C-alpha positions in Angstrom: 1.8 8.8 -32.3 0.4 11.6 -30.2 1.9 13.0 -27.0 -0.3 14.2 -24.2 0.8 16.1 -21.1 -1.3 15.8 -18.1 -0.4 18.6 -15.7 -1.7 19.4 -12.3 -2.4 23.1 -11.5 0.1 25.2 -9.4 -0.4 25.6 -5.6 -3.3 27.4 -3.9 -3.6 28.4 -0.3 -5.7 25.4 0.3 -3.0 23.1 -1.1 -0.4 24.8 1.1 -2.6 24.1 4.2 -3.3 20.5 2.9 -7.0 21.0 2.7 -9.4 19.0 0.6 -10.1 21.4 -2.2 -12.6 20.3 -4.9 -15.5 22.5 -5.7 -14.0 25.5 -4.0 -12.9 27.8 -6.8 -9.5 29.0 -5.3 -7.0 31.2 -7.1 -3.4 30.4 -7.2 -1.4 31.5 -4.1 1.5 33.9 -4.3 3.8 30.9 -3.8 2.0 29.1 -6.6 2.6 31.9 -9.0 6.2 32.3 -8.0 6.8 28.6 -8.6 6.7 29.1 -12.4 10.0 31.1 -12.4 12.6 29.7 -14.8 10.7 26.4 -15.5 10.4 24.6 -18.7 7.1 23.4 -20.1 5.9 21.1 -22.9 5.0 22.6 -26.2 1.4 21.7 -27.3 -0.7 22.3 -30.3 -3.9 22.3 -28.2 -4.5 23.1 -24.5 -7.5 21.8 -22.7 -8.3 22.9 -19.1 -10.6 22.5 -16.2 -12.9 25.5 -15.8 -11.7 26.0 -12.2 -9.8 29.3 -11.7 -6.6 27.6 -10.5 -6.3 25.6 -13.6 -7.1 28.4 -16.0 -4.5 30.6 -14.3 -1.9 27.8 -14.5 -2.6 27.1 -18.2 -2.5 30.8 -19.1 1.0 31.1 -17.5 2.3 27.9 -19.1 0.8 28.6 -22.5 0.5 32.4 -22.9 0.1 32.3 -26.6 -2.3 29.3 -26.9 -6.1 29.3 -26.9 -7.5 27.5 -23.8 -10.3 25.0 -24.3 -12.3 24.7 -21.0 -13.9 21.2 -20.4 -16.5 21.1 -17.7 -16.0 17.4 -16.9 -12.3 18.0 -16.1 -13.2 19.8 -12.8 -12.1 18.2 -9.5 -14.3 16.0 -7.3 -16.8 17.6 -4.9 -15.5 16.5 -1.5 -18.9 17.0 0.2 -18.7 17.4 4.0 -14.9 17.3 4.1 -14.4 20.1 1.5 -12.0 22.7 2.8 -10.9 20.7 5.8 -7.6 19.1 6.7 -6.7 15.5 7.7 -6.1 16.8 11.3 -9.5 18.2 11.5 -11.1 15.0 10.2 -8.9 12.2 11.5 -11.3 11.1 14.3 -14.5 11.0 12.1 -15.4 7.4 11.3 -16.8 8.2 7.8 -13.6 10.0 6.9 -11.4 7.2 8.1 -13.4 4.7 6.1 -13.0 6.8 3.0 -9.2 7.1 3.4 -8.9 3.4 4.1 -10.9 2.5 0.9 -8.0 4.0 -1.3 -10.2 5.7 -3.8 -12.9 3.1 -4.0 -15.5 5.0 -1.9 -17.2 8.4 -2.4 -16.1 11.2 0.0 -18.7 11.7 2.8 -21.6 13.7 1.3 -19.6 14.3 -1.9 -19.7 13.3 -5.5 -20.2 9.6 -6.1 -16.7 8.2 -6.9 -17.8 6.0 -9.9 -19.6 9.0 -11.5 -16.5 11.2 -10.9 -14.2 8.8 -12.5 -16.5 8.2 -15.4 -16.9 11.8 -16.3 -13.2 12.4 -16.1 -12.4 9.5 -18.3 -15.1 10.3 -20.8 -13.8 13.9 -21.1 -10.3 12.5 -21.7 -11.5 10.1 -24.3 -13.3 12.9 -26.2 -10.1 15.0 -26.1 -8.0 12.1 -27.5 -10.5 11.3 -30.2 -10.8 15.0 -31.2 -7.0 15.4 -31.3 -6.7 12.3 -33.6 -9.4 13.6 -35.9 -7.6 17.0 -36.1 -4.2 15.4 -36.8 -2.6 16.8 -33.7 0.8 15.5 -32.4 0.8 17.1 -29.0 -1.9 18.1 -26.5 -1.7 19.5 -22.9 -4.4 19.0 -20.3 -4.2 21.3 -17.3 -6.4 19.9 -14.6 -6.6 18.5 -11.0 -4.7 15.7 -9.2 -7.8 13.6 -8.7 -8.8 13.9 -12.4 -5.3 12.8 -13.6 -5.4 9.9 -11.1 -8.8 8.8 -12.5 -7.7 9.0 -16.1 -4.4 7.1 -15.7 -6.0 4.4 -13.5 -8.4 3.7 -16.4 -6.2 4.2 -19.5 -2.5 4.1 -18.6 0.0 1.3 -19.1 1.8 0.2 -17.1 -1.3 -0.4 -14.9 -1.5 1.1 -11.5 -4.1 1.8 -8.9 -5.8 5.2 -8.3 -3.5 6.5 -5.5 -0.4 5.3 -7.2 -0.8 8.1 -9.7 -0.8 10.8 -7.0 1.3 13.9 -7.9 2.2 17.3 -6.5 1.4 20.8 -7.8 2.8 21.5 -11.3 3.7 17.8 -11.7 2.2 15.4 -14.1 2.8 12.7 -16.7 3.8 12.7 -20.4 1.9 9.9 -22.2 1.8 8.6 -25.7 -1.4 7.6 -27.6 -0.9 5.3 -30.6 -4.0 5.4 -32.8 -4.5 1.7 -33.3 -4.0 0.9 -29.6 -6.4 3.6 -28.7 -9.1 2.4 -31.1 -8.7 -1.2 -30.1 -7.8 -1.2 -26.4 -8.3 2.4 -25.2 -4.9 2.6 -23.6 -2.1 5.1 -23.5 1.6 4.5 -22.6 3.2 6.5 -19.8 6.6 7.9 -21.0 7.8 9.9 -18.0 6.8 11.8 -14.9 6.8 15.6 -15.2 8.5 17.1 -12.3 7.6 20.5 -11.0 10.0 23.1 -12.4 12.1 20.3 -13.9 13.4 19.4 -17.3 10.9 17.6 -19.6 13.5 16.1 -21.8 12.9 15.6 -25.5 9.3 16.9 -25.3 10.1 20.3 -23.9 11.0 23.8 -25.0 12.4 26.5 -22.7 10.2 29.5 -21.9 
């Protein structure tokens, strides 16, 4: 049995302002960096990370002694014409309203095609799981973006939920288990618990 920890990066200024931040390579905000104070985190034998700065910074703070393995396909969705904007700025645009109403089934206006986005995220996750099994690892951390985690869990997680039902805040995530036979035959993982920002991760965790 292998444990995987899917963790969303800490807060950026764009997150604070509730902007759609995908391809924009933001650093963590001062508040985002401060949010790590006195928190616990899951121990991991390997740490995979989105190449975006906010994820690399988060992973380096959480795992200061571990080598980080950047994975290009763990980057966030390109939000196209709504990139960097807020709901308030967009709420009267028909294309934007249709996208929101579709609940993750449509591509953002002028942005990355949603099916291709989900496919690249899921393919990257599958490669990580299979490499970890091949290397005999028992625990793996993946520090990435909210949308990436949502896409991965929509495809692979049990119990089954829809895309937006996996939505999480900064520094939140999910602890999941991958059993080798279930993965090989059904490509599924089991969600064990939600990771709360700054909270206690129970039996998986060690104190910093």
